[in-house]
N, CA, C and O of each residue as an XYZ file, in Angstrom:
832
protein
N      10.878    -63.062    125.217
C       9.976    -62.115    125.178
C      10.439    -61.057    123.697
O      11.276    -60.155    123.672
N       9.799    -61.425    122.874
C      10.222    -60.329    121.185
C      10.457    -59.090    121.897
O       9.899    -58.627    122.891
N      11.613    -58.555    121.017
C      11.746    -57.389    121.312
C      10.659    -56.353    120.302
O      10.513    -56.733    119.141
N       9.921    -55.084    120.739
C       9.227    -54.290    119.773
C      10.075    -53.650    118.835
O      11.120    -53.140    119.239
N       9.720    -53.602    117.459
C      11.014    -52.870    116.528
C      10.776    -51.366    116.800
O       9.856    -50.657    117.208
N      12.613    -51.161    116.190
C      12.677    -49.680    116.376
C      11.872    -48.767    115.600
O      11.461    -49.290    114.563
N      11.605    -47.866    115.730
C      11.037    -47.097    114.360
C      12.252    -46.656    113.826
O      13.325    -46.514    114.410
N      11.838    -46.360    112.106
C      12.149    -46.370    111.098
C      12.488    -45.174    110.833
O      12.477    -44.885    109.636
N      12.913    -44.049    111.859
C      12.751    -42.837    111.675
C      14.116    -41.935    112.233
O      14.475    -41.798    113.402
N      14.554    -41.542    111.367
C      15.817    -40.803    111.674
C      15.713    -39.113    111.791
O      15.795    -38.304    110.867
N      15.456    -38.785    113.585
C      15.190    -36.920    113.285
C      16.580    -36.544    113.078
O      17.733    -36.902    113.318
N      15.854    -35.599    112.487
C      17.249    -34.744    111.884
C      17.154    -33.121    112.321
O      16.412    -32.286    111.804
N      18.200    -32.887    113.516
C      17.946    -31.319    113.798
C      19.295    -30.631    113.381
O      20.474    -30.984    113.422
N      18.647    -29.525    112.971
C      19.170    -28.772    111.515
C      19.266    -27.400    112.324
O      18.595    -27.347    113.354
N      19.918    -26.442    112.023
C      20.361    -24.744    112.039
C      20.767    -24.339    110.271
O      21.882    -24.584    109.811
N      19.704    -23.730    109.490
C      20.841    -23.281    108.185
C      22.346    -22.936    108.443
O      23.285    -23.269    107.720
N      22.405    -22.274    109.501
C      24.062    -21.683    109.837
C      25.026    -22.305    109.814
O      26.127    -21.889    109.454
N      24.729    -23.547    110.245
C      25.570    -24.539    110.565
C      26.253    -25.486    109.248
O      25.586    -26.272    108.574
N      27.680    -25.223    109.065
C      28.181    -25.508    108.194
C      27.910    -27.422    107.948
O      27.735    -28.091    106.930
N      27.997    -27.825    109.579
C      28.464    -29.069    109.670
C      26.887    -29.778    109.405
O      26.839    -30.998    109.247
N      25.921    -29.161    109.373
C      24.585    -29.615    109.288
C      23.942    -29.729    107.316
O      23.173    -30.482    106.718
N      24.633    -28.752    106.998
C      24.678    -29.070    105.339
C      25.886    -29.965    105.180
O      25.667    -30.459    104.074
N      26.802    -30.375    105.524
C      27.734    -30.960    105.199
C      27.331    -32.625    105.660
O      27.742    -33.645    105.106
N      26.594    -32.547    106.599
C      25.746    -33.682    106.988
C      24.716    -33.856    105.782
O      25.107    -34.541    104.837
N      23.724    -33.425    105.738
C      22.738    -33.943    105.087
C      23.461    -33.901    103.472
O      22.924    -34.600    102.613
N      24.241    -33.370    103.232
C      24.625    -33.928    101.344
C      24.793    -35.749    101.685
O      24.934    -36.339    100.614
N      24.806    -36.706    102.892
C      25.374    -37.108    102.450
C      23.971    -38.574    103.260
O      23.794    -39.773    103.046
N      23.258    -37.452    104.253
C      22.101    -38.439    105.431
C      21.026    -39.356    103.964
O      20.846    -40.543    103.689
N      20.649    -38.340    103.490
C      19.208    -39.015    102.790
C      19.776    -40.178    102.059
O      18.971    -41.105    102.154
N      20.630    -40.459    101.495
C      21.551    -41.548    101.042
C      21.510    -42.858    101.856
O      21.196    -44.028    101.636
N      21.958    -42.148    102.872
C      22.483    -43.336    104.185
C      21.272    -43.857    104.152
O      20.991    -45.000    103.790
N      20.182    -42.618    104.714
C      19.064    -42.873    105.392
C      18.624    -44.262    104.205
O      18.388    -45.428    104.520
N      18.623    -43.830    103.210
C      17.657    -45.084    102.129
C      18.064    -46.258    102.135
O      17.276    -47.193    102.274
N      19.309    -46.423    101.993
C      20.073    -47.498    101.908
C      19.392    -48.355    103.156
O      19.219    -49.544    102.886
N      19.085    -48.038    104.146
C      18.427    -48.765    105.643
C      17.364    -48.372    105.638
O      16.927    -48.018    106.733
N      16.503    -48.255    104.488
C      14.967    -48.306    104.641
C      14.339    -47.403    105.577
O      13.215    -47.578    106.049
N      15.378    -46.085    105.920
C      14.125    -45.062    107.235
C      13.893    -44.102    106.203
O      14.143    -44.139    104.998
N      13.311    -43.148    107.001
C      13.103    -41.716    106.679
C      13.850    -40.955    107.702
O      14.441    -41.230    108.747
N      13.573    -39.775    106.931
C      13.898    -38.099    107.706
C      12.663    -37.487    108.129
O      11.737    -37.181    107.378
N      12.709    -37.320    109.439
C      12.121    -36.624    110.104
C      12.736    -34.842    110.262
O      13.391    -34.540    111.259
N      12.500    -34.041    109.432
C      13.343    -32.553    109.858
C      12.991    -31.720    110.830
O      11.874    -31.202    110.850
N      13.675    -31.553    111.515
C      13.102    -30.262    112.373
C      14.450    -29.069    112.945
O      15.468    -29.190    113.626
N      13.737    -27.893    112.204
C      14.589    -26.772    112.596
C      14.587    -25.965    113.737
O      13.528    -25.548    114.206
N      15.968    -25.638    114.356
C      16.045    -25.297    115.358
C      17.324    -24.044    115.600
O      18.333    -24.062    114.895
N      17.123    -23.047    116.622
C      18.000    -21.942    116.865
C      18.755    -22.627    117.513
O      18.446    -23.280    118.510
N      20.183    -22.519    116.843
C      21.542    -22.693    117.505
C      21.882    -22.468    118.471
O      22.221    -23.183    119.414
N      21.807    -21.057    118.286
C      22.395    -20.227    119.370
C      21.712    -20.619    120.897
O      22.380    -20.803    121.915
N      19.896    -20.720    120.785
C      19.323    -20.938    121.740
C      19.738    -22.038    122.697
O      19.862    -21.945    123.918
N      20.025    -23.627    121.533
C      20.175    -24.662    122.026
C      21.240    -24.555    122.720
O      21.167    -24.903    123.899
N      22.298    -24.137    122.285
C      23.481    -24.044    123.101
C      23.261    -23.252    124.340
O      23.963    -23.430    125.335
N      22.378    -22.454    124.300
C      22.071    -21.820    125.364
C      21.463    -22.345    126.755
O      21.592    -22.559    127.960
N      21.004    -22.364    126.059
C      19.396    -24.073    126.651
C      20.618    -25.482    127.680
O      20.341    -26.267    128.586
N      21.923    -25.198    126.934
C      22.379    -26.819    127.743
C      22.984    -26.120    128.293
O      23.096    -26.704    129.371
N      23.571    -25.123    128.388
C      24.536    -23.986    129.228
C      26.070    -23.881    128.572
O      27.044    -23.902    129.325
N      26.220    -23.774    127.197
C      27.105    -23.321    126.548
C      26.804    -21.619    126.592
O      25.709    -21.173    126.250
N      27.793    -20.843    127.002
C      27.974    -19.792    127.087
C      28.288    -19.541    126.149
O      27.511    -18.925    125.420
N      29.686    -19.922    125.659
C      31.195    -19.889    124.993
C      30.926    -18.600    124.040
O      29.713    -18.463    123.877
N      31.507    -17.850    123.524
C      31.351    -16.938    122.574
C      31.328    -17.903    121.143
O      31.747    -19.061    121.144
N      30.852    -17.329    120.114
C      30.711    -17.784    118.636
C      31.677    -17.916    118.168
O      32.645    -17.175    118.335
N      31.612    -19.322    117.169
C      32.746    -19.799    116.503
C      33.596    -18.585    115.856
O      34.769    -18.415    116.187
N      32.931    -17.725    114.891
C      32.956    -16.671    114.129
C      33.634    -15.669    114.946
O      34.498    -15.052    114.324
N      33.451    -15.274    116.406
C      34.433    -14.155    117.274
C      35.578    -14.765    118.030
O      36.217    -14.233    118.938
N      35.794    -16.359    117.347
C      37.353    -16.492    117.938
C      38.035    -16.961    116.444
O      37.622    -17.906    115.772
N      39.204    -16.051    116.079
C      39.903    -15.932    115.213
C      40.629    -17.790    114.763
O      40.386    -18.553    113.828
N      41.480    -17.882    115.873
C      42.449    -19.146    115.912
C      41.220    -20.783    115.689
O      41.566    -21.877    115.243
N      39.925    -20.409    116.141
C      39.298    -21.587    116.131
C      38.601    -21.495    114.492
O      38.543    -22.378    113.637
N      38.063    -19.922    114.444
C      37.758    -19.825    113.179
C      38.645    -20.718    111.918
O      37.969    -21.304    111.072
N      39.739    -20.768    111.863
C      40.752    -20.816    110.676
C      40.925    -22.501    110.877
O      41.292    -23.055    109.841
N      40.721    -23.398    112.035
C      40.799    -24.194    112.015
C      39.319    -24.832    111.822
O      39.338    -25.969    111.349
N      38.041    -24.292    112.107
C      37.014    -24.812    111.276
C      36.897    -24.650    109.936
O      36.547    -25.652    109.312
N      37.178    -23.258    109.086
C      36.720    -23.047    108.152
C      37.769    -24.157    107.409
O      37.302    -24.656    106.385
N      39.069    -24.583    107.781
C      39.950    -25.900    107.097
C      39.307    -26.873    106.943
O      39.204    -27.543    105.916
N      38.667    -27.085    108.264
C      38.483    -28.779    108.445
C      36.936    -28.830    107.553
O      36.407    -29.881    107.191
N      36.391    -27.484    107.313
C      34.604    -27.956    106.635
C      35.255    -28.343    105.360
O      34.900    -29.406    104.851
N      36.450    -27.393    104.589
C      36.789    -27.937    103.040
C      37.417    -29.468    103.010
O      37.199    -30.245    102.081
N      38.458    -29.874    104.491
C      38.620    -31.328    104.215
C      37.004    -32.060    103.272
O      36.718    -32.513    102.163
N      36.322    -31.765    104.631
C      35.000    -32.555    104.431
C      34.160    -32.404    102.958
O      33.771    -33.216    102.118
N      34.100    -31.116    103.081
C      33.697    -31.199    101.603
C      34.589    -31.403    100.026
O      34.286    -31.431     98.833
N      35.872    -31.522    100.879
C      36.851    -32.079     99.479
C      36.661    -33.892     99.930
O      36.856    -34.587     98.933
N      36.417    -34.501    100.863
C      36.164    -35.904    100.967
C      34.339    -35.812     99.910
O      34.419    -35.730     98.685
N      33.646    -35.827    100.239
C      32.440    -35.863    100.277
C      32.648    -35.153     99.011
O      32.010    -36.062     98.480
N      32.932    -34.404     98.052
C      32.795    -33.571     96.724
C      31.745    -32.887     96.499
O      31.008    -32.827     95.515
N      31.733    -32.246     97.740
C      30.815    -30.767     97.339
C      30.872    -29.336     97.273
O      32.094    -29.193     97.244
N      30.375    -28.128     97.227
C      30.789    -27.084     97.171
C      30.785    -26.569     98.413
O      29.780    -26.936     99.022
N      31.457    -25.905     99.010
C      31.902    -25.079    100.096
C      32.290    -23.697    100.224
O      33.365    -23.304     99.771
N      31.475    -22.937    100.814
C      32.103    -21.340    100.722
C      30.747    -20.479    101.958
O      29.516    -20.478    101.972
N      31.841    -19.836    102.861
C      31.529    -19.537    103.498
C      30.478    -18.343    103.342
O      30.944    -17.325    102.830
N      29.306    -18.320    103.660
C      28.050    -17.330    103.835
C      28.493    -16.095    103.895
O      29.575    -15.853    104.430
N      27.437    -14.776    103.155
C      28.005    -13.763    103.594
C      27.370    -13.152    104.958
O      27.840    -12.143    105.483
N      25.928    -14.069    105.636
C      25.968    -13.560    106.620
C      25.509    -15.039    107.129
O      25.217    -16.019    106.444
N      25.541    -14.866    108.803
C      24.650    -16.610    108.979
C      23.206    -16.254    109.702
O      22.989    -16.824    110.771
N      22.318    -15.449    109.246
C      21.272    -14.831    109.993
C      19.755    -15.766    108.979
O      19.041    -15.435    108.032
N      19.857    -16.866    109.756
C      19.107    -18.221    109.106
C      17.809    -18.596    109.858
O      17.611    -19.735    110.279
N      16.892    -17.524    110.013
C      15.756    -17.879    110.567
C      14.520    -17.923    109.857
O      13.470    -18.497    110.146
N      14.860    -17.146    108.778
C      13.565    -17.127    107.860
C      13.860    -18.289    107.021
O      12.887    -18.866    106.535
N      15.236    -18.811    106.722
C      14.881    -19.890    106.021
C      15.068    -21.415    107.092
O      15.261    -22.582    106.749
N      14.953    -20.959    108.120
C      14.611    -22.240    109.031
C      13.139    -22.474    109.214
O      12.659    -23.603    109.311
N      12.307    -21.149    109.264
C      10.937    -21.177    109.548
C      10.317    -21.547    107.972
O       9.113    -21.797    108.036
N      10.807    -21.623    106.765
C      10.483    -21.658    105.696
C      10.470    -23.280    105.544
O       9.833    -23.723    104.588
N      11.301    -24.450    106.645
C      10.935    -25.609    106.364
C       9.803    -26.302    106.593
O       9.800    -27.514    106.377
N       8.509    -25.563    107.129
C       7.079    -25.771    107.255
C       6.324    -25.840    106.144
O       5.390    -26.528    105.729
N       7.250    -24.575    105.628
C       6.229    -24.095    104.236
C       6.140    -25.494    103.269
O       5.257    -26.001    102.577
N       7.785    -25.890    103.664
C       7.951    -27.225    102.737
C       7.443    -28.835    103.081
O       6.934    -29.665    102.329
N       7.792    -28.917    104.513
C       6.873    -30.219    104.707
C       5.427    -29.993    104.866
O       4.842    -30.944    105.384
N       4.664    -28.928    104.538
C       3.500    -29.475    104.477
C       3.580    -29.500    103.107
O       2.588    -28.837    102.805
N       4.136    -29.848    102.015
C       3.929    -29.964    100.398
C       4.750    -31.324    100.448
O       4.758    -31.896     99.357
N       5.466    -31.995    101.496
C       6.167    -33.136    101.118
C       7.186    -33.055    100.885
O       7.587    -34.085    100.343
N       8.336    -31.908    101.071
C       9.314    -31.480    100.362
C      10.297    -31.311    100.947
O      11.349    -31.454    100.325
N      10.328    -31.017    102.079
C      11.903    -30.632    103.310
C      12.718    -31.013    102.917
O      13.546    -30.162    102.592
N      13.163    -32.710    102.614
C      14.372    -33.071    102.242
C      15.091    -31.957    100.589
O      16.286    -31.692    100.459
N      14.138    -31.577     99.716
C      14.698    -31.099     98.683
C      14.538    -29.248     98.894
O      14.638    -28.236     98.200
N      14.310    -29.529     99.946
C      14.014    -27.449    100.513
C      15.195    -27.162    101.271
O      15.644    -26.023    101.398
N      15.830    -28.461    101.907
C      17.085    -28.391    102.492
C      18.521    -28.001    101.573
O      19.519    -27.308    101.768
N      18.028    -28.820    100.533
C      18.956    -28.784     99.564
C      19.205    -27.671     98.768
O      20.283    -27.161     98.463
N      17.737    -27.272     98.383
C      17.446    -25.868     97.198
C      18.598    -24.753     98.772
O      19.688    -24.334     98.381
N      18.313    -24.519     99.893
C      18.410    -23.642    100.417
C      19.742    -23.694    100.973
O      19.968    -22.679    101.630
N      20.921    -24.693    100.943
C      21.996    -24.825    101.659
C      23.207    -24.810     99.756
O      24.320    -25.334     99.751
N      22.797    -24.343     98.870
C      23.178    -24.621     97.648
C      23.843    -23.010     97.725
O      24.982    -22.611     97.969
N      22.529    -22.286     97.388
C      22.949    -20.572     97.654
C      23.404    -20.769     98.651
O      24.465    -20.255     98.296
N      23.585    -21.030     99.548
C      24.471    -20.341    101.140
C      25.521    -20.852    101.374
O      26.510    -20.235    100.976
N      25.786    -22.455    102.261
C      27.082    -22.687    102.573
C      27.904    -23.152    101.243
O      29.134    -23.147    101.191
N      26.960    -23.598    100.064
C      27.256    -24.121     98.647
C      28.018    -22.849     98.035
O      29.218    -23.008     97.813
N      27.331    -21.357     97.679
C      27.949    -20.754     97.304
C      28.045    -19.156     98.247
O      28.161    -18.036     97.748
N      27.972    -19.432     99.414
C      28.597    -17.963     99.294
C      27.137    -16.868    100.035
O      27.198    -15.882    100.769
N      26.384    -17.325     99.658
C      24.988    -16.087     99.607
C      24.811    -16.012    101.262
O      25.152    -16.767    102.173
N      23.978    -14.487    101.198
C      23.337    -14.193    102.421
C      22.373    -14.781    102.494
O      21.399    -14.462    101.812
N      22.358    -15.527    103.105
C      21.184    -16.405    103.420
C      19.746    -15.715    104.697
O      18.758    -16.300    105.141
N      20.215    -14.391    104.914
C      19.440    -13.207    105.605
C      18.834    -12.408    104.472
O      18.168    -11.445    104.850
N      18.918    -12.594    103.191
C      18.477    -11.629    102.151
C      17.057    -12.438    101.419
O      16.891    -13.588    101.011
N      16.271    -11.376    101.476
C      15.120    -11.719    100.732
C      15.176    -12.342     99.354
O      14.655    -13.346     98.868
N      15.790    -11.628     99.003
C      16.118    -11.905     97.621
C      17.032    -13.039     97.071
O      17.082    -13.588     95.970
N      17.686    -13.185     98.137
C      18.301    -15.196     97.870
C      17.397    -16.082     98.635
O      17.625    -17.270     98.403
N      15.977    -15.761     99.886
C      15.356    -16.438     99.736
C      13.852    -16.840     99.006
O      13.019    -17.723     99.209
N      13.967    -15.761     98.098
C      12.400    -15.885     96.782
C      13.130    -16.482     96.014
O      12.414    -17.062     95.198
N      14.481    -16.714     95.767
C      15.173    -17.156     94.887
C      15.144    -18.920     94.752
O      14.914    -19.745     93.868
N      15.642    -18.917     96.635
C      15.218    -20.512     96.646
C      14.107    -21.001     97.025
O      14.092    -22.131     97.511
N      12.428    -19.935     96.824
C      11.324    -20.402     96.809
C      11.254    -20.791     95.343
O      11.048    -21.963     95.025
N      11.411    -19.884     94.494
C      11.066    -19.925     92.870
C      11.741    -21.324     92.355
O      11.287    -21.945     91.394
N      12.819    -21.720     93.070
C      13.573    -22.519     92.462
C      13.117    -24.144     93.103
O      13.629    -25.244     92.896
N      12.056    -23.777     93.868
C      11.307    -25.271     94.252
C       9.745    -25.445     93.705
O       9.077    -26.457     93.919
N       8.991    -23.578     92.510
C       8.442    -23.871     91.988
C       7.016    -23.055     92.594
O       5.862    -22.902     92.195
N       7.817    -22.640     93.786
C       6.535    -21.705     94.746
C       6.419    -20.442     94.572
O       7.320    -19.984     93.870
N       5.598    -19.632     94.967
C       5.041    -18.288     94.756
C       6.457    -17.826     96.061
O       6.941    -18.385     97.045
N       6.690    -16.431     95.290
C       8.063    -16.467     96.810
C       7.140    -15.164     97.543
O       7.410    -14.795     98.686
N       6.249    -14.655     96.893
C       5.578    -13.514     97.820
C       4.767    -14.606     99.320
O       4.789    -14.496    100.546
N       4.084    -15.671     98.271
C       3.683    -16.556     99.135
C       4.244    -17.129    100.406
O       3.579    -17.355    101.417
N       5.725    -17.373    100.237
C       6.635    -18.225    100.895
C       6.928    -16.945    101.767
O       6.469    -17.004    102.907
N       7.461    -16.052    101.503
C       8.127    -14.750    102.172
C       6.827    -14.339    103.171
O       6.994    -13.715    104.219
N       5.842    -14.673    102.810
C       5.002    -14.174    104.090
C       4.515    -15.099    104.710
O       3.557    -14.794    105.420
N       4.940    -16.516    104.701
C       4.885    -17.708    105.524
C       5.738    -17.549    106.432
O       5.319    -17.418    107.582
N       6.922    -17.522    106.218
C       7.926    -17.009    107.044
C       8.016    -16.029    108.142
O       8.804    -15.969    109.086
N       7.017    -15.266    107.797
C       6.897    -14.412    108.514
C       6.030    -14.270    109.535
O       5.915    -13.506    110.493
N       5.169    -15.641    108.884
C       3.546    -15.691    109.856
C       3.880    -15.927    111.107
O       5.031    -16.166    111.472
N       2.849    -15.871    111.869
C       2.719    -16.428    113.642
C       2.638    -18.185    113.566
O       3.211    -19.005    114.284
N       1.665    -18.409    112.370
C       2.131    -20.149    112.697
C       3.476    -20.483    112.484
O       4.102    -21.319    113.135
N       3.896    -19.820    111.568
C       5.454    -20.398    111.298
C       6.556    -20.526    112.914
O       7.276    -21.302    113.542
N       6.138    -19.486    112.916
C       6.932    -18.972    114.010
C       6.498    -19.999    115.418
O       7.364    -20.203    116.269
N       5.060    -20.628    115.575
C       4.943    -21.165    116.964
C       5.386    -22.308    116.339
O       5.864    -23.076    117.173
N       5.435    -22.837    114.964
C       6.090    -24.488    114.706
C       7.428    -24.406    114.951
O       8.108    -25.356    115.340
N       7.892    -23.142    114.704
C       9.361    -23.519    114.936
C       9.681    -22.900    116.865
O      10.747    -22.799    117.471
N       8.952    -22.752    117.098
C       8.867    -22.573    118.791
C       8.825    -24.325    119.643
O       9.391    -24.610    120.699
N       8.200    -25.011    119.001
C       7.973    -26.203    119.249
C       8.540    -26.880    118.800
O       8.601    -27.972    119.365
N       9.255    -26.710    117.617
C      10.805    -27.473    117.392
C      11.923    -27.409    118.675
O      12.500    -28.309    119.285
N      11.955    -26.116    118.784
C      12.842    -26.060    119.869
C      12.631    -26.156    120.898
O      13.605    -25.847    121.585
N      11.501    -26.552    121.626
C      11.447    -26.587    122.660
C      11.429    -28.409    122.605
O      12.311    -28.897    123.312
N      10.974    -28.933    122.224
C      10.875    -30.239    121.388
C      12.860    -30.985    121.701
O      13.338    -31.693    122.588
N      13.368    -30.422    120.623
C      14.902    -30.824    120.722
C      15.410    -30.263    122.297
O      16.129    -31.186    122.680
N      15.400    -29.630    122.957
C      15.441    -29.105    123.590
C      15.143    -30.221    124.879
O      16.029    -30.696    125.590
N      14.115    -30.426    124.960
C      13.404    -31.566    126.150
C      14.172    -33.042    125.897
O      14.245    -33.827    126.843
N      14.733    -33.388    124.604
C      15.287    -33.967    124.312
C      16.764    -34.112    124.667
O      16.952    -35.317    124.835
N      17.546    -33.646    124.799
C      18.867    -32.778    124.702
C      19.615    -32.842    124.051
O      20.724    -33.376    124.059
N      18.473    -31.666    122.658
C      19.672    -31.761    121.308
C      20.462    -30.300    122.293
O      20.039    -29.661    123.256
N      21.708    -30.213    121.520
C      22.849    -29.662    122.102
C      23.287    -28.179    121.109
O      23.535    -26.986    121.282
N      23.193    -29.071    120.127
C      24.238    -28.438    118.991
C      23.304    -29.157    117.300
O      22.348    -29.932    117.279
N      23.938    -28.618    116.262
C      23.431    -29.306    114.805
C      25.105    -29.753    114.199
O      26.189    -29.486    114.717
N      24.879    -30.333    113.235
C      23.488    -31.352    112.807
C      23.446    -32.730    114.594
O      24.377    -33.296    115.167
N      22.472    -32.739    114.770
C      21.899    -33.925    115.296
C      21.071    -34.566    115.094
O      19.914    -34.234    114.837
N      21.655    -35.925    115.198
C      20.405    -37.493    114.576
C      20.113    -38.350    115.589
O      20.818    -38.852    116.465
N      18.818    -38.447    115.295
C      18.265    -39.020    116.922
C      17.289    -40.186    116.330
O      16.356    -39.826    115.613
N      17.489    -41.671    116.628
C      16.870    -42.706    116.407
C      16.243    -43.047    117.967
O      16.983    -43.540    118.819
N      14.974    -42.772    118.221
C      14.485    -42.767    119.544
C      15.464    -42.258    120.463
O      16.112    -41.302    120.037
N      15.706    -42.629    121.522
C      16.554    -42.279    122.061
C      18.408    -41.865    122.260
O      19.175    -41.314    123.051
N      18.397    -42.709    120.686
C      20.382    -42.887    120.622
C      20.389    -41.289    119.739
O      19.551    -40.817    118.971
N      21.418    -40.860    120.121
C      21.707    -39.423    119.373
C      23.013    -39.417    118.759
O      23.838    -40.284    119.048
N      23.286    -38.374    117.820
C      24.393    -38.790    116.760
C      24.474    -36.951    116.515
O      23.748    -36.305    115.759
N      25.756    -36.327    117.547
C      26.101    -35.042    117.123
C      27.083    -35.022    115.994
O      28.059    -35.748    116.182
N      27.055    -34.375    114.887
C      27.902    -33.663    114.274
C      28.076    -34.930    112.970
O      27.832    -36.126    113.126
N      28.516    -34.327    111.811
C      28.187    -35.106    110.459
C      29.664    -35.773    110.416
O      30.009    -35.993    109.255
N      30.620    -36.149    111.384
C      31.795    -36.551    112.049
C      31.065    -38.069    112.367
O      31.590    -39.165    112.166
N      30.030    -37.872    112.788
C      29.280    -38.881    113.480
C      28.473    -40.217    112.635
O      28.048    -41.263    113.124
N      28.445    -39.791    111.312
C      27.626    -40.485    110.327
C      27.858    -41.963    110.335
O      26.883    -42.716    110.349
N      28.929    -42.375    110.329
C      29.632    -43.590    110.178
C      29.241    -44.607    111.482
O      28.898    -45.785    111.388
N      29.430    -43.606    113.046
C      28.403    -44.238    113.917
C      27.547    -44.708    113.746
O      27.329    -45.880    114.053
N      26.363    -43.560    112.910
C      24.799    -44.025    112.592
C      24.895    -44.991    111.746
O      23.903    -45.719    111.699
N      25.714    -45.234    111.091
C      25.145    -46.124    109.847
C      25.195    -47.598    110.281
O      24.448    -48.534    109.996
N      26.687    -47.511    111.330
C      26.577    -48.996    112.214
C      25.335    -49.241    112.517
O      24.711    -50.194    112.050
N      24.805    -48.291    113.432
C      23.768    -48.614    114.159
C      22.285    -48.975    113.408
O      21.257    -49.485    113.852
N      22.669    -48.462    112.036
C      21.058    -48.659    110.987
C      21.429    -50.363    110.435
O      20.675    -51.327    110.302
N      22.329    -50.276    110.292
C      22.973    -51.936    110.089
C      22.314    -52.870    110.676
O      21.542    -53.735    110.263
N      22.959    -52.416    112.328
C      22.889    -53.345    113.534
C      21.344    -53.596    113.174
O      20.947    -54.627    112.630
N      20.293    -52.216    113.655
C      19.406    -52.263    113.575
C      18.229    -53.123    112.635
O      17.201    -53.650    113.059
N      18.930    -53.064    110.687
C      18.153    -54.132    110.300
C      18.609    -55.586    110.239
O      17.698    -56.363    109.951
N      19.858    -56.158    110.452
C      19.976    -56.928    111.130
C      19.575    -57.776    112.081
O      19.478    -58.994    111.930
N      19.185    -56.785    113.691
C      18.043    -57.701    114.141
C      16.956    -57.980    113.950
O      16.275    -58.852    114.490
N      16.562    -56.870    112.732
C      14.869    -56.561    112.907
C      14.685    -57.405    111.348
O      13.743    -58.197    111.372
N      15.297    -57.357    110.275
C      15.192    -57.984    109.273
C      15.208    -56.571    108.719
O      15.088    -55.486    109.288
N      15.464    -57.026    106.937
C      14.570    -56.358    106.215
C      13.144    -55.975    105.962
O      12.334    -56.892    106.100
N      12.733    -54.940    105.661
C      11.731    -54.397    105.085
C      10.885    -53.809    104.035
O       9.754    -53.407    104.307
């Protein structure tokens, strides 16, 4: 019996507050392109995803010894990838998360993630600042006031809530999470395993 082809879509679940989602996304688009996959972007509320999965541990920023290690580890990954990394002034990511849907409606989700992560985890800016959010919109060629209005709209919140419900139903408990069908990879350090899966998929199904 002939096997049904696997979907050529990587679902990417992220929260702008996650440095490891930032690091993963510096590599993921090129990885997906090498194997002729596309990326579907989903913004999630990372603390809510953890709570839904039963993870009630305190946030990493409140555990100094763990945070010191994580910062050192992030810098190692940034050096490996050759990308900038600076801890943002705040982790108030909700409005940037909500902005995903404005970008997606214009077919520019990938560009938007790059544009939003540059001044935040790339340069250490305040991701909750309306000034920074406006600058991100302007860098995309959008009207900043229109973009800000969208991020405060019921429509944006409804779509965000849907992404959160869907992600939790699929078992997403952290960011970044990449999924193809029911296969899941969590963390930028799992990109190698993801690539092995993509390569095997193409070998089994042929180039398209």
